[in-house]
N, C-alpha and C positions, 0 to 999 in steps of 0.2 A: 599076350607079348613074351616074344621069346628072350632064351638067356642072353643074345648078342644084342637085343633089342634096347634091354635092360643095359647092359655094359656102356652101350653107345651114348646111350642118355642117363647115367647115372646121377652126373651133376645138375640135371634139371631136377630129375626124382629125389633127390637131397635137398635142393632150394625148395620145392615144393614141400615138403614135408618139415624142412624149417617154417616155412611162413605158413603152415598150417598148425604149428605148435607155436609160436610167435607173431602173434600177430599184431597187422599196424592196418592203421585207418585206410592209407592209401591201397593197401593191397586186398583189403576185406572189401573194398567198395568195387574194385576191378574183379574180384572173385565173384560178389553180389552180382554184378552187370552179366558177366559170364555164364553165370548157373543158371540164371534165367532162360539165356537160350538156351542152355544144356536140355532144360528141362521141358522143353519144347521140342527137342531132337527127337527121331525116331531113334537116333542110334545111341541114346541113354540105356544104358544097361546094369541089369543086380547081378548079370552074371560074371563074376569077376574074382579077382585071386583071392585068399582066404583074409579078412580084416579090409578088406576095400568097401564101401558101403554100394559107391555108384562108380561105375568106369564107361569110359566112351567104347563101345563095340568096333568100333574101327581102326583103333589104335592103342586100346586096350589099357591108355592110361587112367586111374584113379581122377574121377573129377574134383574132388575134395583137393588134391595138388597140383595136379597139371592147371586150373583156374587161379591159382595162386602162382605162378609163374609168369612174372610180365612177359619174358622173352616168349613163352610158347603162344602156338596157333593153332587154330581147331585145324582139323586133319581135313574138313571141308568146307573151310572158310567163312563159319561161320561168325567167327571173332579173330582178330590179327595179332601178331605178335605185337609187343610196343616196350617201350624202353624208359620206366618211367622212374627207376630210381637212380 
């Protein structure tokens, strides 16, 4: 993920980090469903930025954060964006 991509997605990155720290049942249910899909995806990677355990090799996002942002979608359309809040 390059600096421009990070800057363009800063609001979603912050929301994902917040939702990872302050967990709600709805967000955790969503993340669990999405992470199960990511676990079976060939693009799930451990070759990530420092301190990130698993990321998407297509977009470079932390899976722990991206899966906890309802408005985010899988770059390969394996799971959609939602508005649950």
